[in-house]
PDB file of the backbone (N, CA, C, O) and the ligand in Angstrom, with CONECT records:
HET     ZN  A 101       1
ATOM      1  N   MET A   1     -34.141  13.208  -8.093  1.00  0.00           N
ATOM      2  CA  MET A   1     -33.300  12.099  -8.567  1.00  0.00           C
ATOM      3  C   MET A   1     -34.183  10.840  -8.828  1.00  0.00           C
ATOM      4  O   MET A   1     -34.908  10.399  -7.936  1.00  0.00           O
ATOM      5  N   ASP A   2     -34.115  10.292 -10.010  1.00  0.00           N
ATOM      6  CA  ASP A   2     -34.920   9.095 -10.241  1.00  0.00           C
ATOM      7  C   ASP A   2     -34.175   7.816  -9.846  1.00  0.00           C
ATOM      8  O   ASP A   2     -32.987   7.845  -9.522  1.00  0.00           O
ATOM      9  N   ILE A   3     -34.877   6.731  -9.878  1.00  0.00           N
ATOM     10  CA  ILE A   3     -34.349   5.443  -9.398  1.00  0.00           C
ATOM     11  C   ILE A   3     -33.134   4.956 -10.196  1.00  0.00           C
ATOM     12  O   ILE A   3     -32.248   4.298  -9.651  1.00  0.00           O
ATOM     13  N   PHE A   4     -33.104   5.286 -11.496  1.00  0.00           N
ATOM     14  CA  PHE A   4     -31.972   4.820 -12.320  1.00  0.00           C
ATOM     15  C   PHE A   4     -30.701   5.559 -11.991  1.00  0.00           C
ATOM     16  O   PHE A   4     -29.621   4.968 -11.988  1.00  0.00           O
ATOM     17  N   THR A   5     -30.811   6.838 -11.714  1.00  0.00           N
ATOM     18  CA  THR A   5     -29.625   7.620 -11.329  1.00  0.00           C
ATOM     19  C   THR A   5     -29.110   7.099  -9.990  1.00  0.00           C
ATOM     20  O   THR A   5     -27.902   6.982  -9.785  1.00  0.00           O
ATOM     21  N   LEU A   6     -30.037   6.786  -9.078  1.00  0.00           N
ATOM     22  CA  LEU A   6     -29.672   6.262  -7.783  1.00  0.00           C
ATOM     23  C   LEU A   6     -28.975   4.922  -7.902  1.00  0.00           C
ATOM     24  O   LEU A   6     -27.949   4.681  -7.265  1.00  0.00           O
ATOM     25  N   LEU A   7     -29.550   4.041  -8.734  1.00  0.00           N
ATOM     26  CA  LEU A   7     -28.936   2.710  -8.956  1.00  0.00           C
ATOM     27  C   LEU A   7     -27.553   2.857  -9.576  1.00  0.00           C
ATOM     28  O   LEU A   7     -26.622   2.143  -9.202  1.00  0.00           O
ATOM     29  N   PHE A   8     -27.420   3.767 -10.507  1.00  0.00           N
ATOM     30  CA  PHE A   8     -26.134   4.030 -11.172  1.00  0.00           C
ATOM     31  C   PHE A   8     -25.098   4.460 -10.130  1.00  0.00           C
ATOM     32  O   PHE A   8     -23.968   3.974 -10.119  1.00  0.00           O
ATOM     33  N   LEU A   9     -25.507   5.375  -9.263  1.00  0.00           N
ATOM     34  CA  LEU A   9     -24.606   5.876  -8.221  1.00  0.00           C
ATOM     35  C   LEU A   9     -24.149   4.771  -7.289  1.00  0.00           C
ATOM     36  O   LEU A   9     -22.980   4.708  -6.910  1.00  0.00           O
ATOM     37  N   ILE A  10     -25.105   3.877  -6.912  1.00  0.00           N
ATOM     38  CA  ILE A  10     -24.795   2.772  -6.011  1.00  0.00           C
ATOM     39  C   ILE A  10     -23.780   1.817  -6.654  1.00  0.00           C
ATOM     40  O   ILE A  10     -22.835   1.353  -6.015  1.00  0.00           O
ATOM     41  N   ILE A  11     -24.016   1.541  -7.958  1.00  0.00           N
ATOM     42  CA  ILE A  11     -23.119   0.639  -8.665  1.00  0.00           C
ATOM     43  C   ILE A  11     -21.699   1.245  -8.751  1.00  0.00           C
ATOM     44  O   ILE A  11     -20.712   0.545  -8.523  1.00  0.00           O
ATOM     45  N   VAL A  12     -21.606   2.520  -9.075  1.00  0.00           N
ATOM     46  CA  VAL A  12     -20.316   3.191  -9.168  1.00  0.00           C
ATOM     47  C   VAL A  12     -19.610   3.178  -7.821  1.00  0.00           C
ATOM     48  O   VAL A  12     -18.409   2.915  -7.744  1.00  0.00           O
ATOM     49  N   LEU A  13     -20.363   3.464  -6.751  1.00  0.00           N
ATOM     50  CA  LEU A  13     -19.786   3.488  -5.406  1.00  0.00           C
ATOM     51  C   LEU A  13     -19.292   2.125  -4.995  1.00  0.00           C
ATOM     52  O   LEU A  13     -18.186   1.979  -4.474  1.00  0.00           O
ATOM     53  N   ALA A  14     -20.141   1.103  -5.238  1.00  0.00           N
ATOM     54  CA  ALA A  14     -19.757  -0.269  -4.892  1.00  0.00           C
ATOM     55  C   ALA A  14     -18.549  -0.695  -5.671  1.00  0.00           C
ATOM     56  O   ALA A  14     -17.654  -1.342  -5.127  1.00  0.00           O
ATOM     57  N   GLY A  15     -18.504  -0.339  -6.961  1.00  0.00           N
ATOM     58  CA  GLY A  15     -17.364  -0.695  -7.815  1.00  0.00           C
ATOM     59  C   GLY A  15     -16.085  -0.072  -7.327  1.00  0.00           C
ATOM     60  O   GLY A  15     -15.064  -0.756  -7.258  1.00  0.00           O
ATOM     61  N   SER A  16     -16.098   1.205  -6.983  1.00  0.00           N
ATOM     62  CA  SER A  16     -14.866   1.825  -6.537  1.00  0.00           C
ATOM     63  C   SER A  16     -14.457   1.324  -5.156  1.00  0.00           C
ATOM     64  O   SER A  16     -13.267   1.296  -4.840  1.00  0.00           O
ATOM     65  N   PHE A  17     -15.413   0.931  -4.339  1.00  0.00           N
ATOM     66  CA  PHE A  17     -15.089   0.331  -3.051  1.00  0.00           C
ATOM     67  C   PHE A  17     -14.366  -1.002  -3.232  1.00  0.00           C
ATOM     68  O   PHE A  17     -13.380  -1.281  -2.550  1.00  0.00           O
ATOM     69  N   ILE A  18     -14.865  -1.822  -4.160  1.00  0.00           N
ATOM     70  CA  ILE A  18     -14.244  -3.119  -4.413  1.00  0.00           C
ATOM     71  C   ILE A  18     -12.821  -2.947  -4.988  1.00  0.00           C
ATOM     72  O   ILE A  18     -11.901  -3.657  -4.581  1.00  0.00           O
ATOM     73  N   VAL A  19     -12.645  -2.022  -5.918  1.00  0.00           N
ATOM     74  CA  VAL A  19     -11.327  -1.746  -6.478  1.00  0.00           C
ATOM     75  C   VAL A  19     -10.363  -1.283  -5.384  1.00  0.00           C
ATOM     76  O   VAL A  19      -9.217  -1.728  -5.336  1.00  0.00           O
ATOM     77  N   TYR A  20     -10.820  -0.404  -4.523  1.00  0.00           N
ATOM     78  CA  TYR A  20     -10.002   0.104  -3.423  1.00  0.00           C
ATOM     79  C   TYR A  20      -9.625  -1.015  -2.484  1.00  0.00           C
ATOM     80  O   TYR A  20      -8.485  -1.086  -2.027  1.00  0.00           O
ATOM     81  N   HIS A  21     -10.581  -1.904  -2.187  1.00  0.00           N
ATOM     82  CA  HIS A  21     -10.342  -3.029  -1.293  1.00  0.00           C
ATOM     83  C   HIS A  21      -9.256  -3.948  -1.844  1.00  0.00           C
ATOM     84  O   HIS A  21      -8.371  -4.390  -1.111  1.00  0.00           O
ATOM     85  N   PHE A  22      -9.333  -4.231  -3.145  1.00  0.00           N
ATOM     86  CA  PHE A  22      -8.325  -5.110  -3.760  1.00  0.00           C
ATOM     87  C   PHE A  22      -6.974  -4.431  -3.820  1.00  0.00           C
ATOM     88  O   PHE A  22      -5.936  -5.074  -3.668  1.00  0.00           O
ATOM     89  N   TYR A  23      -6.992  -3.124  -4.043  1.00  0.00           N
ATOM     90  CA  TYR A  23      -5.746  -2.333  -4.070  1.00  0.00           C
ATOM     91  C   TYR A  23      -5.042  -2.425  -2.712  1.00  0.00           C
ATOM     92  O   TYR A  23      -3.831  -2.636  -2.644  1.00  0.00           O
ATOM     93  N   LEU A  24      -5.816  -2.265  -1.636  1.00  0.00           N
ATOM     94  CA  LEU A  24      -5.233  -2.344  -0.273  1.00  0.00           C
ATOM     95  C   LEU A  24      -4.723  -3.740   0.019  1.00  0.00           C
ATOM     96  O   LEU A  24      -3.669  -3.911   0.630  1.00  0.00           O
ATOM     97  N   LYS A  25      -5.496  -4.763  -0.432  1.00  0.00           N
ATOM     98  CA  LYS A  25      -5.102  -6.137  -0.207  1.00  0.00           C
ATOM     99  C   LYS A  25      -3.776  -6.461  -0.908  1.00  0.00           C
ATOM    100  O   LYS A  25      -2.902  -7.118  -0.344  1.00  0.00           O
ATOM    101  N   GLU A  26      -3.655  -5.990  -2.130  1.00  0.00           N
ATOM    102  CA  GLU A  26      -2.432  -6.190  -2.889  1.00  0.00           C
ATOM    103  C   GLU A  26      -1.256  -5.477  -2.239  1.00  0.00           C
ATOM    104  O   GLU A  26      -0.149  -6.010  -2.159  1.00  0.00           O
ATOM    105  N   LYS A  27      -1.527  -4.239  -1.767  1.00  0.00           N
ATOM    106  CA  LYS A  27      -0.478  -3.475  -1.056  1.00  0.00           C
ATOM    107  C   LYS A  27      -0.005  -4.209   0.171  1.00  0.00           C
ATOM    108  O   LYS A  27       1.199  -4.298   0.409  1.00  0.00           O
ATOM    109  N   SER A  28      -0.923  -4.739   0.959  1.00  0.00           N
ATOM    110  CA  SER A  28      -0.524  -5.371   2.212  1.00  0.00           C
ATOM    111  C   SER A  28       0.231  -6.670   1.932  1.00  0.00           C
ATOM    112  O   SER A  28       1.117  -7.042   2.702  1.00  0.00           O
ATOM    113  N   SER A  29      -0.108  -7.372   0.828  1.00  0.00           N
ATOM    114  CA  SER A  29       0.611  -8.585   0.517  1.00  0.00           C
ATOM    115  C   SER A  29       2.033  -8.269   0.013  1.00  0.00           C
ATOM    116  O   SER A  29       2.977  -9.023   0.252  1.00  0.00           O
ATOM    117  N   GLU A  30       2.153  -7.124  -0.695  1.00  0.00           N
ATOM    118  CA  GLU A  30       3.484  -6.693  -1.138  1.00  0.00           C
ATOM    119  C   GLU A  30       4.364  -6.292   0.049  1.00  0.00           C
ATOM    120  O   GLU A  30       5.552  -6.611   0.108  1.00  0.00           O
ATOM    121  N   LEU A  31       3.734  -5.580   0.996  1.00  0.00           N
ATOM    122  CA  LEU A  31       4.491  -5.177   2.201  1.00  0.00           C
ATOM    123  C   LEU A  31       4.941  -6.402   2.994  1.00  0.00           C
ATOM    124  O   LEU A  31       6.030  -6.417   3.568  1.00  0.00           O
ATOM    125  N   ASP A  32       4.089  -7.427   3.019  1.00  0.00           N
ATOM    126  CA  ASP A  32       4.400  -8.678   3.688  1.00  0.00           C
ATOM    127  C   ASP A  32       5.626  -9.326   3.073  1.00  0.00           C
ATOM    128  O   ASP A  32       6.515  -9.807   3.776  1.00  0.00           O
ATOM    129  N   THR A  33       5.658  -9.331   1.730  1.00  0.00           N
ATOM    130  CA  THR A  33       6.818  -9.881   0.991  1.00  0.00           C
ATOM    131  C   THR A  33       8.089  -9.106   1.305  1.00  0.00           C
ATOM    132  O   THR A  33       9.146  -9.695   1.529  1.00  0.00           O
ATOM    133  N   ILE A  34       7.980  -7.796   1.321  1.00  0.00           N
ATOM    134  CA  ILE A  34       9.137  -6.935   1.598  1.00  0.00           C
ATOM    135  C   ILE A  34       9.627  -7.182   3.039  1.00  0.00           C
ATOM    136  O   ILE A  34      10.833  -7.208   3.283  1.00  0.00           O
ATOM    137  N   ARG A  35       8.722  -7.357   3.961  1.00  0.00           N
ATOM    138  CA  ARG A  35       9.111  -7.604   5.363  1.00  0.00           C
ATOM    139  C   ARG A  35       9.822  -8.947   5.530  1.00  0.00           C
ATOM    140  O   ARG A  35      10.612  -9.114   6.459  1.00  0.00           O
ATOM    141  N   ARG A  36       9.556  -9.886   4.659  1.00  0.00           N
ATOM    142  CA  ARG A  36      10.245 -11.160   4.684  1.00  0.00           C
ATOM    143  C   ARG A  36      11.571 -11.089   3.964  1.00  0.00           C
ATOM    144  O   ARG A  36      12.316 -12.068   3.938  1.00  0.00           O
ATOM    145  N   GLY A  37      11.884  -9.922   3.368  1.00  0.00           N
ATOM    146  CA  GLY A  37      13.175  -9.698   2.727  1.00  0.00           C
ATOM    147  C   GLY A  37      13.215  -9.953   1.248  1.00  0.00           C
ATOM    148  O   GLY A  37      14.289 -10.030   0.652  1.00  0.00           O
ATOM    149  N   PHE A  38      12.036 -10.088   0.641  1.00  0.00           N
ATOM    150  CA  PHE A  38      11.993 -10.362  -0.807  1.00  0.00           C
ATOM    151  C   PHE A  38      11.405  -9.196  -1.562  1.00  0.00           C
ATOM    152  O   PHE A  38      10.626  -8.414  -1.017  1.00  0.00           O
ATOM    153  N   CYS A  39      11.785  -9.086  -2.825  1.00  0.00           N
ATOM    154  CA  CYS A  39      11.175  -8.095  -3.723  1.00  0.00           C
ATOM    155  C   CYS A  39       9.894  -8.681  -4.285  1.00  0.00           C
ATOM    156  O   CYS A  39       9.904  -9.815  -4.764  1.00  0.00           O
ATOM    157  N   PRO A  40       8.767  -7.930  -4.242  1.00  0.00           N
ATOM    158  CA  PRO A  40       7.480  -8.469  -4.744  1.00  0.00           C
ATOM    159  C   PRO A  40       7.500  -8.660  -6.275  1.00  0.00           C
ATOM    160  O   PRO A  40       6.689  -9.423  -6.802  1.00  0.00           O
ATOM    161  N   ARG A  41       8.391  -7.998  -6.979  1.00  0.00           N
ATOM    162  CA  ARG A  41       8.391  -8.129  -8.436  1.00  0.00           C
ATOM    163  C   ARG A  41       9.361  -9.193  -8.919  1.00  0.00           C
ATOM    164  O   ARG A  41       8.966 -10.101  -9.650  1.00  0.00           O
ATOM    165  N   CYS A  42      10.614  -9.096  -8.526  1.00  0.00           N
ATOM    166  CA  CYS A  42      11.612 -10.056  -9.062  1.00  0.00           C
ATOM    167  C   CYS A  42      11.918 -11.211  -8.115  1.00  0.00           C
ATOM    168  O   CYS A  42      12.626 -12.148  -8.482  1.00  0.00           O
ATOM    169  N   HIS A  43      11.377 -11.141  -6.878  1.00  0.00           N
ATOM    170  CA  HIS A  43      11.483 -12.206  -5.873  1.00  0.00           C
ATOM    171  C   HIS A  43      12.926 -12.541  -5.485  1.00  0.00           C
ATOM    172  O   HIS A  43      13.224 -13.665  -5.081  1.00  0.00           O
ATOM    173  N   GLN A  44      13.805 -11.564  -5.613  1.00  0.00           N
ATOM    174  CA  GLN A  44      15.185 -11.743  -5.142  1.00  0.00           C
ATOM    175  C   GLN A  44      15.226 -11.426  -3.660  1.00  0.00           C
ATOM    176  O   GLN A  44      14.433 -10.622  -3.171  1.00  0.00           O
ATOM    177  N   LYS A  45      16.147 -12.052  -2.944  1.00  0.00           N
ATOM    178  CA  LYS A  45      16.261 -11.797  -1.538  1.00  0.00           C
ATOM    179  C   LYS A  45      17.263 -10.672  -1.259  1.00  0.00           C
ATOM    180  O   LYS A  45      18.274 -10.529  -1.946  1.00  0.00           O
ATOM    181  N   ASP A  46      16.944  -9.872  -0.216  1.00  0.00           N
ATOM    182  CA  ASP A  46      17.831  -8.788   0.251  1.00  0.00           C
ATOM    183  C   ASP A  46      18.192  -7.772  -0.841  1.00  0.00           C
ATOM    184  O   ASP A  46      19.330  -7.305  -0.896  1.00  0.00           O
ATOM    185  N   THR A  47      17.248  -7.432  -1.694  1.00  0.00           N
ATOM    186  CA  THR A  47      17.491  -6.397  -2.685  1.00  0.00           C
ATOM    187  C   THR A  47      16.708  -5.145  -2.371  1.00  0.00           C
ATOM    188  O   THR A  47      16.882  -4.119  -3.029  1.00  0.00           O
ATOM    189  N   ILE A  48      15.847  -5.216  -1.374  1.00  0.00           N
ATOM    190  CA  ILE A  48      14.966  -4.093  -1.055  1.00  0.00           C
ATOM    191  C   ILE A  48      15.681  -3.096  -0.109  1.00  0.00           C
ATOM    192  O   ILE A  48      16.240  -3.472   0.921  1.00  0.00           O
ATOM    193  N   GLU A  49      15.635  -1.828  -0.508  1.00  0.00           N
ATOM    194  CA  GLU A  49      16.195  -0.809   0.341  1.00  0.00           C
ATOM    195  C   GLU A  49      15.178   0.250   0.650  1.00  0.00           C
ATOM    196  O   GLU A  49      14.297   0.533  -0.162  1.00  0.00           O
ATOM    197  N   ILE A  50      15.293   0.850   1.840  1.00  0.00           N
ATOM    198  CA  ILE A  50      14.416   1.973   2.188  1.00  0.00           C
ATOM    199  C   ILE A  50      15.051   3.237   1.627  1.00  0.00           C
ATOM    200  O   ILE A  50      16.173   3.599   1.983  1.00  0.00           O
ATOM    201  N   THR A  51      14.307   3.909   0.733  1.00  0.00           N
ATOM    202  CA  THR A  51      14.867   5.121   0.122  1.00  0.00           C
ATOM    203  C   THR A  51      14.329   6.376   0.754  1.00  0.00           C
ATOM    204  O   THR A  51      14.934   7.444   0.650  1.00  0.00           O
ATOM    205  N   ASP A  52      13.204   6.255   1.403  1.00  0.00           N
ATOM    206  CA  ASP A  52      12.632   7.453   2.036  1.00  0.00           C
ATOM    207  C   ASP A  52      11.769   7.024   3.205  1.00  0.00           C
ATOM    208  O   ASP A  52      11.059   6.021   3.137  1.00  0.00           O
ATOM    209  N   GLU A  53      11.841   7.802   4.288  1.00  0.00           N
ATOM    210  CA  GLU A  53      11.056   7.464   5.475  1.00  0.00           C
ATOM    211  C   GLU A  53      10.649   8.767   6.129  1.00  0.00           C
ATOM    212  O   GLU A  53      11.492   9.582   6.504  1.00  0.00           O
ATOM    213  N   ARG A  54       9.346   8.953   6.260  1.00  0.00           N
ATOM    214  CA  ARG A  54       8.917  10.182   6.936  1.00  0.00           C
ATOM    215  C   ARG A  54       7.687   9.914   7.776  1.00  0.00           C
ATOM    216  O   ARG A  54       6.865   9.061   7.441  1.00  0.00           O
ATOM    217  N   SER A  55       7.567  10.644   8.864  1.00  0.00           N
ATOM    218  CA  SER A  55       6.366  10.527   9.680  1.00  0.00           C
ATOM    219  C   SER A  55       5.927  11.921  10.099  1.00  0.00           C
ATOM    220  O   SER A  55       6.744  12.825  10.277  1.00  0.00           O
ATOM    221  N   SER A  56       4.639  12.068  10.250  1.00  0.00           N
ATOM    222  CA  SER A  56       4.086  13.349  10.575  1.00  0.00           C
ATOM    223  C   SER A  56       3.852  13.506  12.089  1.00  0.00           C
ATOM    224  O   SER A  56       3.343  14.536  12.532  1.00  0.00           O
ATOM    225  N   GLY A  57       4.210  12.522  12.855  1.00  0.00           N
ATOM    226  CA  GLY A  57       4.002  12.602  14.284  1.00  0.00           C
ATOM    227  C   GLY A  57       4.332  11.259  14.886  1.00  0.00           C
ATOM    228  O   GLY A  57       4.448  10.276  14.152  1.00  0.00           O
ATOM    229  N   CYS A  58       4.487  11.179  16.174  1.00  0.00           N
ATOM    230  CA  CYS A  58       4.938   9.935  16.806  1.00  0.00           C
ATOM    231  C   CYS A  58       3.896   8.863  16.761  1.00  0.00           C
ATOM    232  O   CYS A  58       4.243   7.682  16.780  1.00  0.00           O
ATOM    233  N   CYS A  59       2.615   9.220  16.702  1.00  0.00           N
ATOM    234  CA  CYS A  59       1.552   8.218  16.744  1.00  0.00           C
ATOM    235  C   CYS A  59       0.900   7.982  15.381  1.00  0.00           C
ATOM    236  O   CYS A  59       0.036   7.114  15.252  1.00  0.00           O
ATOM    237  N   SER A  60       1.302   8.737  14.375  1.00  0.00           N
ATOM    238  CA  SER A  60       0.705   8.559  13.075  1.00  0.00           C
ATOM    239  C   SER A  60       1.521   7.594  12.245  1.00  0.00           C
ATOM    240  O   SER A  60       2.707   7.412  12.519  1.00  0.00           O
ATOM    241  N   PRO A  61       0.929   6.965  11.237  1.00  0.00           N
ATOM    242  CA  PRO A  61       1.675   6.010  10.412  1.00  0.00           C
ATOM    243  C   PRO A  61       2.840   6.662   9.667  1.00  0.00           C
ATOM    244  O   PRO A  61       2.743   7.811   9.237  1.00  0.00           O
ATOM    245  N   LYS A  62       3.918   5.937   9.521  1.00  0.00           N
ATOM    246  CA  LYS A  62       5.089   6.372   8.791  1.00  0.00           C
ATOM    247  C   LYS A  62       4.879   6.134   7.292  1.00  0.00           C
ATOM    248  O   LYS A  62       4.292   5.128   6.893  1.00  0.00           O
ATOM    249  N   GLN A  63       5.360   7.059   6.474  1.00  0.00           N
ATOM    250  CA  GLN A  63       5.370   6.848   5.003  1.00  0.00           C
ATOM    251  C   GLN A  63       6.774   6.350   4.637  1.00  0.00           C
ATOM    252  O   GLN A  63       7.757   7.084   4.739  1.00  0.00           O
ATOM    253  N   VAL A  64       6.839   5.108   4.215  1.00  0.00           N
ATOM    254  CA  VAL A  64       8.133   4.511   3.901  1.00  0.00           C
ATOM    255  C   VAL A  64       8.150   4.154   2.392  1.00  0.00           C
ATOM    256  O   VAL A  64       7.217   3.541   1.874  1.00  0.00           O
ATOM    257  N   THR A  65       9.216   4.549   1.726  1.00  0.00           N
ATOM    258  CA  THR A  65       9.393   4.202   0.303  1.00  0.00           C
ATOM    259  C   THR A  65      10.473   3.120   0.191  1.00  0.00           C
ATOM    260  O   THR A  65      11.585   3.272   0.697  1.00  0.00           O
ATOM    261  N   PHE A  66      10.119   2.041  -0.474  1.00  0.00           N
ATOM    262  CA  PHE A  66      11.073   0.952  -0.704  1.00  0.00           C
ATOM    263  C   PHE A  66      11.476   0.919  -2.174  1.00  0.00           C
ATOM    264  O   PHE A  66      10.688   1.238  -3.065  1.00  0.00           O
ATOM    265  N   GLU A  67      12.705   0.530  -2.395  1.00  0.00           N
ATOM    266  CA  GLU A  67      13.149   0.347  -3.771  1.00  0.00           C
ATOM    267  C   GLU A  67      13.981  -0.907  -3.888  1.00  0.00           C
ATOM    268  O   GLU A  67      14.776  -1.218  -3.001  1.00  0.00           O
ATOM    269  N   CYS A  68      13.798  -1.635  -4.992  1.00  0.00           N
ATOM    270  CA  CYS A  68      14.590  -2.814  -5.246  1.00  0.00           C
ATOM    271  C   CYS A  68      15.784  -2.442  -6.115  1.00  0.00           C
ATOM    272  O   CYS A  68      15.625  -1.819  -7.164  1.00  0.00           O
ATOM    273  N   VAL A  69      16.992  -2.828  -5.671  1.00  0.00           N
ATOM    274  CA  VAL A  69      18.191  -2.449  -6.446  1.00  0.00           C
ATOM    275  C   VAL A  69      18.334  -3.318  -7.684  1.00  0.00           C
ATOM    276  O   VAL A  69      19.105  -2.979  -8.582  1.00  0.00           O
ATOM    277  N   GLU A  70      17.622  -4.416  -7.756  1.00  0.00           N
ATOM    278  CA  GLU A  70      17.716  -5.321  -8.913  1.00  0.00           C
ATOM    279  C   GLU A  70      16.809  -4.874 -10.072  1.00  0.00           C
ATOM    280  O   GLU A  70      17.277  -4.668 -11.192  1.00  0.00           O
ATOM    281  N   CYS A  71      15.504  -4.727  -9.784  1.00  0.00           N
ATOM    282  CA  CYS A  71      14.571  -4.474 -10.891  1.00  0.00           C
ATOM    283  C   CYS A  71      13.970  -3.086 -10.857  1.00  0.00           C
ATOM    284  O   CYS A  71      13.091  -2.765 -11.657  1.00  0.00           O
ATOM    285  N   LYS A  72      14.451  -2.237  -9.907  1.00  0.00           N
ATOM    286  CA  LYS A  72      13.980  -0.841  -9.764  1.00  0.00           C
ATOM    287  C   LYS A  72      12.499  -0.745  -9.388  1.00  0.00           C
ATOM    288  O   LYS A  72      11.849   0.273  -9.628  1.00  0.00           O
ATOM    289  N   TYR A  73      11.981  -1.824  -8.796  1.00  0.00           N
ATOM    290  CA  TYR A  73      10.636  -1.761  -8.243  1.00  0.00           C
ATOM    291  C   TYR A  73      10.611  -0.756  -7.135  1.00  0.00           C
ATOM    292  O   TYR A  73      11.491  -0.779  -6.275  1.00  0.00           O
ATOM    293  N   THR A  74       9.641   0.128  -7.115  1.00  0.00           N
ATOM    294  CA  THR A  74       9.541   1.065  -6.022  1.00  0.00           C
ATOM    295  C   THR A  74       8.080   1.232  -5.600  1.00  0.00           C
ATOM    296  O   THR A  74       7.176   1.289  -6.434  1.00  0.00           O
ATOM    297  N   ASN A  75       7.878   1.309  -4.302  1.00  0.00           N
ATOM    298  CA  ASN A  75       6.503   1.489  -3.796  1.00  0.00           C
ATOM    299  C   ASN A  75       6.565   2.191  -2.449  1.00  0.00           C
ATOM    300  O   ASN A  75       7.563   2.141  -1.729  1.00  0.00           O
ATOM    301  N   ASN A  76       5.449   2.850  -2.143  1.00  0.00           N
ATOM    302  CA  ASN A  76       5.366   3.645  -0.972  1.00  0.00           C
ATOM    303  C   ASN A  76       4.276   3.039  -0.062  1.00  0.00           C
ATOM    304  O   ASN A  76       3.163   2.762  -0.509  1.00  0.00           O
ATOM    305  N   PHE A  77       4.620   2.844   1.208  1.00  0.00           N
ATOM    306  CA  PHE A  77       3.654   2.247   2.146  1.00  0.00           C
ATOM    307  C   PHE A  77       3.504   3.140   3.368  1.00  0.00           C
ATOM    308  O   PHE A  77       4.444   3.811   3.794  1.00  0.00           O
ATOM    309  N   SER A  78       2.328   3.128   3.905  1.00  0.00           N
ATOM    310  CA  SER A  78       2.154   3.754   5.210  1.00  0.00           C
ATOM    311  C   SER A  78       2.150   2.646   6.250  1.00  0.00           C
ATOM    312  O   SER A  78       1.345   1.717   6.182  1.00  0.00           O
ATOM    313  N   ILE A  79       3.054   2.752   7.208  1.00  0.00           N
ATOM    314  CA  ILE A  79       3.226   1.704   8.178  1.00  0.00           C
ATOM    315  C   ILE A  79       2.877   2.241   9.571  1.00  0.00           C
ATOM    316  O   ILE A  79       3.355   3.293   9.995  1.00  0.00           O
ATOM    317  N   GLU A  80       2.047   1.498  10.246  1.00  0.00           N
ATOM    318  CA  GLU A  80       1.709   1.891  11.639  1.00  0.00           C
ATOM    319  C   GLU A  80       2.922   1.797  12.524  1.00  0.00           C
ATOM    320  O   GLU A  80       3.473   0.713  12.716  1.00  0.00           O
ATOM    321  N   SER A  81       3.340   2.905  13.061  1.00  0.00           N
ATOM    322  CA  SER A  81       4.534   2.860  13.909  1.00  0.00           C
ATOM    323  C   SER A  81       4.190   2.608  15.379  1.00  0.00           C
ATOM    324  O   SER A  81       5.041   2.161  16.148  1.00  0.00           O
ATOM    325  N   GLY A  82       2.986   2.884  15.756  1.00  0.00           N
ATOM    326  CA  GLY A  82       2.574   2.667  17.141  1.00  0.00           C
ATOM    327  C   GLY A  82       3.082   3.806  18.034  1.00  0.00           C
ATOM    328  O   GLY A  82       3.991   4.548  17.664  1.00  0.00           O
ATOM    329  N   CYS A  83       2.490   3.919  19.183  1.00  0.00           N
ATOM    330  CA  CYS A  83       2.896   4.988  20.121  1.00  0.00           C
ATOM    331  C   CYS A  83       4.003   4.480  21.025  1.00  0.00           C
ATOM    332  O   CYS A  83       3.894   3.443  21.680  1.00  0.00           O
ATOM    333  N   ARG A  84       5.078   5.263  21.028  1.00  0.00           N
ATOM    334  CA  ARG A  84       6.176   4.928  21.941  1.00  0.00           C
ATOM    335  C   ARG A  84       6.240   5.981  23.052  1.00  0.00           C
ATOM    336  O   ARG A  84       6.965   6.972  22.972  1.00  0.00           O
ATOM    337  N   LEU A  85       5.457   5.716  24.071  1.00  0.00           N
ATOM    338  CA  LEU A  85       5.389   6.665  25.173  1.00  0.00           C
ATOM    339  C   LEU A  85       6.152   6.145  26.400  1.00  0.00           C
ATOM    340  O   LEU A  85       6.201   6.820  27.428  1.00  0.00           O
TER     341      LEU A  85
HETATM  342 ZN    ZN A 101      13.163  -6.546  -7.580  1.00  0.00          ZN2+
END
């Protein structure tokens, strides 16, 4: 492997890491908005409903799907449920 291939790989890896980081940041800010009772898209209050909720175990994060009844915004979040022992 020459130095240019290596540099290219580093740039691609760093790029995808940054994109992933911003994706997670956006997700967590959307979840924050939903937890305060607002829709992240149309900013209406109390329009968000939980349409699906599943967990693979008591200590693993829950997969929760939210939907807005106003603008049909829908998103899926994994939420730490914590251990209830
Ligand atoms: Zn909405």
